[in-house]
Backbone as JSON Lines, residues from 0, in Angstrom:
{"i":0,"aa":"M","n":[-6.36,-34.4,-19.39],"ca":[-6.46,-33.51,-18.24],"c":[-5.29,-33.8,-17.3]}
{"i":1,"aa":"S","n":[-4.54,-32.76,-16.92],"ca":[-3.41,-32.95,-16.0],"c":[-3.92,-33.03,-14.57]}
{"i":2,"aa":"Q","n":[-3.1,-33.59,-13.75],"ca":[-3.44,-33.7,-12.34],"c":[-3.04,-32.41,-11.62]}
{"i":3,"aa":"P","n":[-3.86,-31.94,-10.69],"ca":[-3.49,-30.74,-9.94],"c":[-2.32,-31.05,-9.02]}
{"i":4,"aa":"A","n":[-1.72,-30.01,-8.52],"ca":[-0.62,-30.14,-7.57],"c":[-0.83,-29.15,-6.44]}
{"i":5,"aa":"Y","n":[-0.3,-29.49,-5.28],"ca":[-0.49,-28.67,-4.09],"c":[0.85,-28.44,-3.41]}
{"i":6,"aa":"F","n":[1.18,-27.18,-3.18],"ca":[2.33,-26.85,-2.35],"c":[1.79,-26.71,-0.94]}
{"i":7,"aa":"V","n":[2.38,-27.42,-0.01],"ca":[1.97,-27.37,1.39],"c":[3.12,-26.76,2.19]}
{"i":8,"aa":"F","n":[2.79,-25.76,3.0],"ca":[3.76,-25.09,3.84],"c":[3.3,-25.18,5.29]}
{"i":9,"aa":"Q","n":[4.19,-25.61,6.15],"ca":[3.96,-25.57,7.59],"c":[4.94,-24.53,8.11]}
{"i":10,"aa":"A","n":[4.44,-23.47,8.69],"ca":[5.31,-22.36,9.08],"c":[5.08,-21.93,10.52]}
{"i":11,"aa":"T","n":[6.18,-21.81,11.25],"ca":[6.17,-21.21,12.57],"c":[6.9,-19.89,12.43]}
{"i":12,"aa":"I","n":[6.17,-18.81,12.52],"ca":[6.75,-17.48,12.29],"c":[7.43,-17.01,13.57]}
{"i":13,"aa":"N","n":[8.72,-16.72,13.45],"ca":[9.52,-16.25,14.59],"c":[9.72,-14.74,14.57]}
{"i":14,"aa":"D","n":[9.57,-14.13,13.41],"ca":[9.8,-12.69,13.26],"c":[8.65,-12.12,12.43]}
{"i":15,"aa":"V","n":[7.61,-11.65,13.1],"ca":[6.41,-11.15,12.44],"c":[6.73,-9.99,11.5]}
{"i":16,"aa":"E","n":[7.53,-9.06,11.94],"ca":[7.89,-7.91,11.09],"c":[8.72,-8.36,9.88]}
{"i":17,"aa":"G","n":[9.63,-9.28,10.1],"ca":[10.47,-9.77,9.01],"c":[9.7,-10.54,7.96]}
{"i":18,"aa":"M","n":[8.55,-11.08,8.34],"ca":[7.72,-11.87,7.43],"c":[6.82,-10.98,6.57]}
{"i":19,"aa":"K","n":[6.59,-9.75,6.97],"ca":[5.65,-8.88,6.27],"c":[5.97,-8.67,4.78]}
{"i":20,"aa":"P","n":[7.22,-8.45,4.38],"ca":[7.48,-8.27,2.94],"c":[7.07,-9.5,2.12]}
{"i":21,"aa":"Y","n":[7.27,-10.68,2.67],"ca":[6.86,-11.91,1.99],"c":[5.33,-11.96,1.88]}
{"i":22,"aa":"Q","n":[4.67,-11.74,2.98],"ca":[3.21,-11.81,3.0],"c":[2.58,-10.79,2.06]}
{"i":23,"aa":"Q","n":[3.18,-9.63,1.94],"ca":[2.63,-8.58,1.08],"c":[2.81,-8.89,-0.4]}
{"i":24,"aa":"R","n":[3.79,-9.71,-0.75],"ca":[4.11,-9.93,-2.17],"c":[3.8,-11.32,-2.69]}
{"i":25,"aa":"V","n":[3.62,-12.3,-1.82],"ca":[3.5,-13.69,-2.29],"c":[2.28,-13.9,-3.19]}
{"i":26,"aa":"H","n":[1.15,-13.32,-2.86],"ca":[-0.06,-13.53,-3.68],"c":[0.14,-13.04,-5.1]}
{"i":27,"aa":"G","n":[0.86,-11.95,-5.28],"ca":[1.12,-11.42,-6.61],"c":[1.98,-12.34,-7.47]}
{"i":28,"aa":"T","n":[2.73,-13.23,-6.84],"ca":[3.57,-14.15,-7.61],"c":[2.8,-15.35,-8.13]}
{"i":29,"aa":"L","n":[1.61,-15.6,-7.6],"ca":[0.86,-16.81,-7.93],"c":[0.08,-16.73,-9.25]}
{"i":30,"aa":"Q","n":[-0.39,-15.55,-9.61],"ca":[-1.31,-15.41,-10.74],"c":[-0.77,-15.96,-12.05]}
{"i":31,"aa":"A","n":[0.47,-15.68,-12.37],"ca":[1.05,-16.11,-13.65],"c":[1.14,-17.62,-13.76]}
{"i":32,"aa":"Y","n":[1.07,-18.33,-12.63],"ca":[1.21,-19.79,-12.62],"c":[-0.09,-20.47,-12.22]}
{"i":33,"aa":"R","n":[-1.18,-19.71,-12.23],"ca":[-2.51,-20.22,-11.91],"c":[-2.56,-20.87,-10.51]}
{"i":34,"aa":"G","n":[-1.85,-20.24,-9.57],"ca":[-1.85,-20.72,-8.2],"c":[-2.99,-20.09,-7.42]}
{"i":35,"aa":"T","n":[-3.65,-20.9,-6.6],"ca":[-4.77,-20.45,-5.78],"c":[-4.55,-20.91,-4.35]}
{"i":36,"aa":"V","n":[-4.62,-19.99,-3.41],"ca":[-4.5,-20.35,-2.0],"c":[-5.81,-21.02,-1.58]}
{"i":37,"aa":"V","n":[-5.7,-22.25,-1.05],"ca":[-6.9,-22.96,-0.61],"c":[-6.95,-23.12,0.91]}
{"i":38,"aa":"V","n":[-5.81,-22.99,1.58],"ca":[-5.75,-22.99,3.04],"c":[-4.77,-21.91,3.44]}
{"i":39,"aa":"A","n":[-5.18,-21.07,4.38],"ca":[-4.31,-19.95,4.79],"c":[-4.28,-19.82,6.31]}
{"i":40,"aa":"G","n":[-3.66,-20.78,6.96],"ca":[-3.4,-20.66,8.39],"c":[-4.6,-20.81,9.3]}
{"i":41,"aa":"G","n":[-5.65,-21.48,8.86],"ca":[-6.83,-21.67,9.7],"c":[-6.58,-22.65,10.84]}
{"i":42,"aa":"A","n":[-7.61,-22.9,11.6],"ca":[-7.51,-23.8,12.75],"c":[-7.16,-25.21,12.31]}
{"i":43,"aa":"V","n":[-6.36,-25.88,13.12],"ca":[-5.96,-27.27,12.88],"c":[-6.49,-28.1,14.03]}
{"i":44,"aa":"E","n":[-7.13,-29.2,13.71],"ca":[-7.64,-30.11,14.73],"c":[-7.1,-31.5,14.45]}
{"i":45,"aa":"S","n":[-6.22,-31.97,15.29],"ca":[-5.63,-33.29,15.09],"c":[-6.61,-34.38,15.51]}
{"i":46,"aa":"R","n":[-6.69,-35.41,14.7],"ca":[-7.52,-36.57,15.02],"c":[-6.68,-37.81,15.28]}
{"i":47,"aa":"E","n":[-5.5,-37.85,14.71],"ca":[-4.57,-38.95,14.93],"c":[-3.16,-38.38,14.92]}
{"i":48,"aa":"G","n":[-2.38,-38.69,15.91],"ca":[-1.02,-38.19,15.97],"c":[-0.96,-36.74,16.41]}
{"i":49,"aa":"A","n":[0.24,-36.22,16.4],"ca":[0.46,-34.83,16.83],"c":[0.0,-33.86,15.75]}
{"i":50,"aa":"A","n":[-0.6,-32.78,16.17],"ca":[-0.99,-31.73,15.23],"c":[0.26,-31.02,14.74]}
{"i":51,"aa":"P","n":[0.24,-30.53,13.5],"ca":[1.38,-29.76,13.01],"c":[1.57,-28.5,13.85]}
{"i":52,"aa":"Q","n":[2.8,-28.08,13.96],"ca":[3.12,-26.86,14.68],"c":[3.0,-25.67,13.74]}
{"i":53,"aa":"G","n":[2.64,-24.53,14.28],"ca":[2.55,-23.33,13.46],"c":[1.3,-23.31,12.59]}
{"i":54,"aa":"K","n":[1.41,-22.61,11.48],"ca":[0.29,-22.44,10.55],"c":[0.5,-23.28,9.3]}
{"i":55,"aa":"I","n":[-0.6,-23.72,8.7],"ca":[-0.56,-24.5,7.47],"c":[-1.11,-23.65,6.34]}
{"i":56,"aa":"F","n":[-0.41,-23.67,5.21],"ca":[-0.83,-22.97,4.0],"c":[-0.77,-23.96,2.85]}
{"i":57,"aa":"I","n":[-1.8,-23.99,2.02],"ca":[-1.83,-24.88,0.86],"c":[-2.19,-24.05,-0.36]}
{"i":58,"aa":"V","n":[-1.38,-24.21,-1.41],"ca":[-1.6,-23.5,-2.66],"c":[-1.82,-24.54,-3.76]}
{"i":59,"aa":"R","n":[-2.92,-24.41,-4.5],"ca":[-3.27,-25.34,-5.57],"c":[-2.8,-24.78,-6.91]}
{"i":60,"aa":"F","n":[-2.22,-25.67,-7.71],"ca":[-1.81,-25.35,-9.08],"c":[-2.45,-26.36,-10.02]}
{"i":61,"aa":"D","n":[-2.55,-26.02,-11.29],"ca":[-3.14,-26.92,-12.27],"c":[-2.29,-28.16,-12.53]}
{"i":62,"aa":"S","n":[-0.99,-28.07,-12.26],"ca":[-0.1,-29.2,-12.54],"c":[1.18,-29.08,-11.71]}
{"i":63,"aa":"M","n":[1.92,-30.18,-11.64],"ca":[3.22,-30.15,-10.97],"c":[4.15,-29.17,-11.68]}
{"i":64,"aa":"A","n":[4.07,-29.14,-13.02],"ca":[4.94,-28.23,-13.78],"c":[4.66,-26.78,-13.41]}
{"i":65,"aa":"D","n":[3.38,-26.41,-13.27],"ca":[3.04,-25.04,-12.87],"c":[3.56,-24.74,-11.46]}
{"i":66,"aa":"A","n":[3.43,-25.68,-10.55],"ca":[3.89,-25.48,-9.17],"c":[5.4,-25.3,-9.13]}
{"i":67,"aa":"R","n":[6.11,-26.15,-9.85],"ca":[7.57,-26.02,-9.89],"c":[7.99,-24.7,-10.53]}
{"i":68,"aa":"A","n":[7.32,-24.32,-11.61],"ca":[7.65,-23.08,-12.31],"c":[7.45,-21.88,-11.39]}
{"i":69,"aa":"W","n":[6.36,-21.89,-10.61],"ca":[6.13,-20.8,-9.66],"c":[7.24,-20.74,-8.62]}
{"i":70,"aa":"Y","n":[7.54,-21.87,-7.98],"ca":[8.54,-21.9,-6.92],"c":[9.9,-21.44,-7.44]}
{"i":71,"aa":"D","n":[10.25,-21.83,-8.65],"ca":[11.55,-21.49,-9.24],"c":[11.57,-20.13,-9.93]}
{"i":72,"aa":"S","n":[10.42,-19.47,-10.03],"ca":[10.33,-18.21,-10.77],"c":[11.16,-17.11,-10.11]}
{"i":73,"aa":"P","n":[11.66,-16.19,-10.92],"ca":[12.41,-15.05,-10.35],"c":[11.59,-14.24,-9.35]}
{"i":74,"aa":"D","n":[10.29,-14.08,-9.6],"ca":[9.45,-13.3,-8.68],"c":[9.37,-13.96,-7.3]}
{"i":75,"aa":"Y","n":[9.17,-15.28,-7.27],"ca":[9.08,-15.96,-5.98],"c":[10.45,-16.05,-5.32]}
{"i":76,"aa":"Q","n":[11.45,-16.36,-6.09],"ca":[12.8,-16.46,-5.52],"c":[13.26,-15.13,-4.93]}
{"i":77,"aa":"A","n":[12.74,-14.03,-5.45],"ca":[13.1,-12.7,-4.93],"c":[12.57,-12.47,-3.52]}
{"i":78,"aa":"I","n":[11.53,-13.21,-3.11],"ca":[10.94,-12.98,-1.78],"c":[11.1,-14.15,-0.83]}
{"i":79,"aa":"I","n":[11.5,-15.31,-1.3],"ca":[11.57,-16.49,-0.44],"c":[12.52,-16.28,0.75]}
{"i":80,"aa":"G","n":[13.54,-15.48,0.57],"ca":[14.49,-15.22,1.65],"c":[13.83,-14.62,2.88]}
{"i":81,"aa":"Y","n":[12.8,-13.8,2.68],"ca":[12.08,-13.23,3.81],"c":[11.44,-14.33,4.65]}
{"i":82,"aa":"R","n":[10.79,-15.28,3.97],"ca":[10.14,-16.38,4.68],"c":[11.16,-17.24,5.39]}
{"i":83,"aa":"L","n":[12.24,-17.58,4.7],"ca":[13.25,-18.45,5.29],"c":[13.93,-17.81,6.5]}
{"i":84,"aa":"A","n":[14.09,-16.49,6.47],"ca":[14.73,-15.78,7.58],"c":[13.78,-15.57,8.75]}
{"i":85,"aa":"A","n":[12.49,-15.45,8.48],"ca":[11.53,-15.08,9.52],"c":[10.75,-16.25,10.11]}
{"i":86,"aa":"A","n":[10.85,-17.42,9.5],"ca":[10.03,-18.54,9.95],"c":[10.77,-19.87,9.8]}
{"i":87,"aa":"E","n":[10.37,-20.81,10.63],"ca":[10.81,-22.19,10.47],"c":[9.75,-22.86,9.61]}
{"i":88,"aa":"C","n":[10.16,-23.43,8.49],"ca":[9.18,-23.96,7.54],"c":[9.51,-25.38,7.1]}
{"i":89,"aa":"I","n":[8.46,-26.06,6.79],"ca":[8.53,-27.32,6.05],"c":[7.66,-27.06,4.83]}
{"i":90,"aa":"A","n":[8.19,-27.34,3.65],"ca":[7.42,-27.11,2.42],"c":[7.58,-28.33,1.53]}
{"i":91,"aa":"F","n":[6.46,-28.77,0.97],"ca":[6.53,-29.9,0.05],"c":[5.44,-29.8,-1.0]}
{"i":92,"aa":"L","n":[5.68,-30.5,-2.1],"ca":[4.79,-30.48,-3.26],"c":[4.12,-31.84,-3.37]}
{"i":93,"aa":"L","n":[2.79,-31.83,-3.49],"ca":[2.0,-33.06,-3.63],"c":[1.29,-33.09,-4.97]}
{"i":94,"aa":"E","n":[1.31,-34.22,-5.61],"ca":[0.51,-34.38,-6.82],"c":[-0.88,-34.8,-6.41]}
{"i":95,"aa":"G","n":[-1.88,-34.11,-6.96],"ca":[-3.27,-34.39,-6.62],"c":[-3.89,-35.42,-7.57]}
{"i":96,"aa":"V","n":[-5.18,-35.52,-7.48],"ca":[-5.96,-36.46,-8.3],"c":[-6.84,-35.66,-9.25]}
{"i":97,"aa":"A","n":[-6.78,-35.98,-10.53],"ca":[-7.66,-35.34,-11.5],"c":[-9.07,-35.86,-11.28]}
{"i":98,"aa":"L","n":[-10.01,-34.96,-11.11],"ca":[-11.41,-35.37,-10.89],"c":[-12.25,-35.15,-12.11]}
């Protein structure tokens, strides 16, 4: 059994209209790579240290290979420019624990 992987995005959207093409298309890019959105910008409550700025999004994949393949895919690369132009982002990939 492979370990799951999680792409974590912290985004502060500076251009709401400019972000719309990304938001409208990103979910469609996930299916082929078995990506599932598990956190989509909900409330953040800090318990230790500073709370992250902006919104947090977490996408679960079955493996690191699936997560990398999605991020590098032509479909995702075709829309990533919208996000990069419209928001300040931090994005990273985490390897999870197989349960």
